[in-house]
C-alpha atoms as one frame of an Amber mdcrd trajectory, in Angstrom:
protein
  34.778 -32.156 -46.566  35.566 -34.084 -49.742  37.491 -32.769 -52.721  34.389
 -32.877 -54.920  32.395 -30.707 -52.526  35.136 -28.099 -52.129  35.989 -27.944
 -55.816  33.054 -27.961 -58.270  35.435 -28.474 -61.214  36.620 -31.728 -59.641
  33.063 -33.116 -59.634  32.479 -32.333 -63.318  35.916 -33.765 -64.152  34.925
 -37.017 -62.388  31.814 -37.282 -64.567  33.873 -36.748 -67.712  36.435 -39.341
 -66.592  33.824 -42.000 -65.809  31.520 -41.156 -68.691  27.987 -42.336 -69.163
  26.632 -45.862 -69.083  26.296 -47.137 -72.678  23.074 -48.960 -71.759  20.996
 -46.348 -69.897  23.099 -43.141 -70.133  23.250 -42.651 -66.334  26.566 -41.665
 -64.793  28.984 -44.621 -64.683  30.378 -45.870 -61.380  33.916 -46.955 -60.599
  32.765 -50.404 -59.499  31.006 -51.257 -62.787  32.763 -48.893 -65.197  31.873
 -48.212 -68.002  28.398 -49.136 -66.717  26.368 -47.594 -63.900  25.317 -50.854
 -62.257  25.606 -54.626 -62.314  22.224 -54.760 -64.062  23.463 -52.728 -67.042
  26.707 -54.731 -67.174  24.690 -57.970 -67.212  22.359 -56.645 -69.940  25.384
 -55.846 -72.097  26.869 -59.298 -71.479  23.558 -60.902 -72.455  23.631 -58.993
 -75.755  27.133 -60.312 -76.487  26.155 -63.880 -75.597  22.915 -63.658 -77.574
  24.714 -62.453 -80.706  23.240 -58.953 -80.850  26.729 -57.488 -81.121  27.933
 -59.787 -83.908  30.513 -58.343 -86.267  29.592 -58.953 -89.906  32.162 -60.947
 -91.839  32.648 -61.623 -95.510  31.891 -65.148 -96.545  34.891 -66.962 -98.007
  34.487 -68.975-101.179  34.996 -72.490 -99.878  34.928 -75.321-102.356  34.547
 -79.018-101.764  38.273 -79.480-102.454  39.174 -77.011 -99.696  37.149 -79.013
 -97.217  38.616 -82.357 -98.310  42.273 -81.218 -98.431  42.954 -77.688 -97.147
  46.715 -78.091 -97.831  46.265 -78.014-101.614  47.778 -74.919-103.243  45.899
 -73.112-105.974
């Protein structure tokens, strides 16, 4: 008999420790943590590669002089 079957608190603690898959909200597995499967892990990777998870950045004011000689002090 496994620990999870003999102790119901152990099973719920395992769910809390692993969490839920950020893609489909199913219970995560140890093998693909924090995801539930390779499919969800691959979907997340595709979003990163495709730019869906881009972090917005502030545009710097770049002048023509900065491009020609970036060592110039202002």
